[in-house]
N, C-alpha and C positions, 0 to 999 in steps of 0.2 A: 325643720332642720336645726339641730343643736349647735353645730359649729359651721357657720357659712364659710365658703371658700373665699379667700382674699381676692379682691378685684384685680390686683396687680402682683406680680412676682418680682422679688429683688433679682437683679441681674448681676451675676458675678463678673468682675472685670476679666477680660481675656486679653492675651497678648499674642495670639496666634495669627498674625497677619500673614497674608500670602507673600512669599518671597518673590519679589519682582526684579531685584538687582542680582548681579552675579556674585555669589559667595562660594569659595571652595568648601568642600565637605570637611567638617571638623575632624573626621577620622583619617584624613589625608589619603583617600582612595583615588583621587584624581578626578572624580566626577563633581559636577556642580551641586551645591546644596539646593534642595527643593522643599525641605520640610524643617520645622522647628521641633526640637525635642526638649521637654522639661526633664531635668536630671532626676527630680524626685516626683513620682506620680501619686495617684490616688488622693488621699487626704492632704498630702503636702504639695500638690500641684500648684495651688495658688501661691504658696510660700515660694516655690521655685520661680514663679513669674515675678513676684514682688521683689525678690532678692537678685534678679537677673541671672538666674541659674538655668539658662537655656542655651542650646547649641544648635547650629544650623548643619543639617546632615542631608545626604542623598537618601532616596527611598530605600535602597538596598541596605545601607548601613543602619538606618532607622529600624528596619525589620530585624537585623542582627542584634541591635541593642535590646529590643523588646523581647527577643527570644530568651533573654536572661543569661545567666552564667557570668563568666569572668569579666566580660566587657562592661556590663551594667554595674557591677560592684567596683571595678576600677574607676569608672567615671564618677561614681558616688564618692569614693575616697578622695579622688583628685579635687572635686568641687567642694567637698567638706573642708579640705585644707585651704582652698581659696576663700571660702566663707569665713573661716576662723581668722584669716588675715584681714579681711574686709571689715569684720565686726568683732574686734578684740573686746574681751570682757563679757561677751554674751555667750550663752550656753547653746551650742548646736543641738545637743540632745533634747533640751527643753523645747526648742523650736520644731525639730524634725522627728523627735521621738526615738532616735537610734544613733549609735556611733558607728561609723563605717571604717574607722582607722584601726 
């Protein structure tokens, strides 16, 4: 075997703890939050977790967010503004690869 497999894999830190306390859904639908949604998915998921860009939502709203469209883009624009206030002087586009404003 030319390239042996590593004996251990690096584990990525995750912050998707099960919600055990009552939180209202971020989308103000009136239902309790049951899931955590990272605002930026795919390659930027870990950045979302590190930067605290997660919201607590109910299952139905989570499905609507992932269905795409205006809800997802509005959330990304809202959280980009929050990120730019939290990290002044840093480039959002360098970190996340796209500008949503």
